N, C-alpha and C positions, 0 to 999 in steps of 0.2 A: 577556485572553485566559484563562480559568482551564478545567484538563482532569483528568476523575477518572483517576484511575488506581488500582489493586490491586496491593499489593506482596505478592508470592506465593514460597514459600521463602526458604532459608536461605545459600545458597552463599554463597564468594566471588566468585565472578565475579556483575559486575554486568549486567543484560540489560536494553534498555529494547524493551519489545513492541510494535508498530503492525498492528492489524487490515485486514482490507477493508473493499470499501464495504457497508454494511446490517449491518454485524457490530458488537460490543465488545467489550469484554477479554476477555470468556469465549472469545474465541476460542485464546487461549492456554492456559486452564485446565487439559486433558489435559497439554501441554507441560507446565507449570510445576509440575504435581503429579510428573510424571513425573523430572524434571531439579532438582527444587527444593532438592536434596543439593549440588548442583554449581552454581545461581545463584541468584540473589534477581534474582527478574526484576518488574519494573515495567510491567505491562499495561495500556496507555490505552484510552479513550474517545476516541477522534479527535475533531475537530470536528462537529459535527451528529448525534453518535452516542453511545447510552447516556445515564451520567448528564452527560456534560460540559456545560458550561453555557458559553456564548457569546453573547455580545451579538447580542441580535436575531435569534437561532437560529431561532424561532419565525416568523421572516420571511422571503418569498420575493425575499432585495434582489440583486438582479444584480450590485450593487457591493459585497456582502461576500464580500470574499476574504482568503484567508489570503500572507502574502507569506512571502518566508524571513526577513527583519529582526522582523517578529512573530514567525516560530516560534524562531529564536537565541535572542532578546530572552526567551520563553518558557522556553528552554530551559537558558538563565542562572540564571534563578531557581530550576528546579527543581533543578537541580544542585548547586547551592550548598544551599538548603534541606536536601536529602536528604545534602547532604556527599559527595557523589561526583566523585570526581577522574578517574578513568578506567573506562572502559564498552565494550558491544558494544552493537551493537542487531541486531534483524530485523523485517523487515516483509513480511508476506503481501497479494500483491494491490494494490491501492490504500493499503497501508501501505510497501508500495516507496518511494513518493515521499517519506516523512516518514524513512526509514531513510536514502533518499539525500543527504536536505535537510541530516539529523543527521551524516552522516561532511562535508558539504560544509562546515557550518560549525566543526563539531569536529573535523579530521583528527587534531590531537595528541593529543587523550584517544581516540578509540578503541580497541578492541583487536581486532575482529573488526566485520564487516558479512554477515550472510546473507539473501539474498533468497530468497524463494520465491513464483513464480509472480508476480514484481513487476510493477506498473504504474509509468511514468515513466523507461524506458530509450528505448524508441521509442512513439512516438504516433500511435496511428489515425487516420486522416483525416476518419471519423466523428467522431471525440472535438474534434477541431482548429475542425471545420465547425462544430461546437453552440456551442463556450464561448467563440472567439476575439475575436470582432466581436460588439458591443451589437446591432447586427441579429440577427444569427444567435441568440444569446441568446435573444433574444424569441422567435424561429421555434421554437427546441427545446422552450422553457417552454411554446409554446400547444400542439406536437404531440404533447406527453407529456402534458399534462392531457385529450386529446380522445381518447378510448379508440379511437373509428373511425380517427383521422388517424394515430396510432400503430400501430395492428394496420396500415394499408395502407402505412407506412414500414416497417417490418418485414416484410413480403410482398416490398415491392419489392425490399430488401435481401440478401434470401434467394434471389431470381430470379435477380438478376443476380448473385449469388454473390461479392458485397461483404463478405457477414457470412456463417459457416457455421452449418446448421439446428439446431446442436445451443445457438451461441452466442445464436441469439432463440429459443429456448426458457427460456433461461437468464435472458434481459432481460426474458420474459414474468414469470416469477418474483419477479423483484427489482423489477417495477414492477405486482405484483396490488392495491395497497392505495393512497389516496390519501396515506399516510402514506410509504410507499416511496418513490413519485416524487418527493414534495419532499424527500424527500433524498437521491436520487439527481441532483436539480437543484442542490440546495443543494452538495452535495461536487464535481460536475464542475465548477461555475461557481468554487465557491470554491477549490477548490484548482489552479487554474488555472496561475497562475504560481509552482508547485511543478515547474518544468522544468529540465533541465539540459544544460551544455556537455557533453557526455559526454567529449570528448577530455581536455578539464582535467580533470573530475573523476577518469577515468583515471591521469591522469598525477599528483594530490595521492594518493590511493592508492597508486600503486606509490612515489611519493617518503615517503610516510610507513610505506609497509611494511603497510599494514592486510592482514589474513587477509580474504579473501572466501568465503564459499560462495553458491552459486547455485545454488536447486533449480529445476528444470521438470518438466511432467506430461508423458509420453510422448502422452497422449488430450486435453490441455487444449486448448479452442479458441478462449478467453477471454484469455490471456495466454499464446502457445503458444512453446514452445522457441527459435523465430527471434527473437523480440523481445529477447531477452535479450544477442544474439550482438555488436551495437553496441559492449557495454561489456563483455563475457565476453574478447572477443577481443584488446582491448586488456589486458588484465591476467595476464600470462603466468605468477602463482602462484596465480589464483582456483581453485577447485575447483567445476567444473559437473556438476550432477547431476542426469540424467533419472530420472525413477523411474514406475512402471507406474502413474499416476494421471491423472483427470483434474482438472478447475482445483476440484472444491467438496471434493475427498477428498484433496489433497495433503499439505496440513499433519500430519494421519493420517500418509500412507508418509513424509515426514520424522521423524516419531518412531518410525515402526519401522525406517528407516534407522541411526538414530543409536543405537538401542539393538542391535539386531544387530553394528554396525561397530564401537560402544566409541567414537565420536568424539564431540569436544569442539568446542562449534564455536568 
């Protein structure tokens, strides 16, 4: 596996940054420009995104998955080539899975972990249904690429209050082109093995005394604050901060918060 990354800043602290679904390294451009004197940031284009190259990434293969062992092997090579010994991680939304997987793989090298409206702690029933089994992955793919079927399903989810209306609108923006649909399908199915035993992960974080910051948005209906509680409640020293933001604006609010409080991740 080969992933594109952009190195930004010249600070002493090393920070690996992982963006959300449908984004690329530019997700962290403003953050890097703001704090480039504190951090040297390696902002990645994750698999199926941006300039990253993954074998057969242009095909819709349901068996094309990223495992934890593949991710660890990639990072071993990356850290060796860039002569990085200790570092911190930040993950937004889907990038939260990659931050968690990195901490799990390299706990003794991690200084801090920052999660921003993270995916990967609690799993939504819809995601589980759509990705866990071969048959349901086929159904997911079929529905995703059939506009009328997709519209019917989202209306049903909204009517049954399974998913908030604002989340439905967000989903439609994420799926308004064939390219975006393809990217969502690849990401949802391709990252399905990046899941965690939260109890064991929390114990690992506590044992290694890894500094943890978790930011959530007060108006975030995509990954609301309660989704982080299974991990946050097991980390007595974690900083849990809720900001006045929805999902799409939360990272900018994190920048404002860090500037205002003069905090270091």
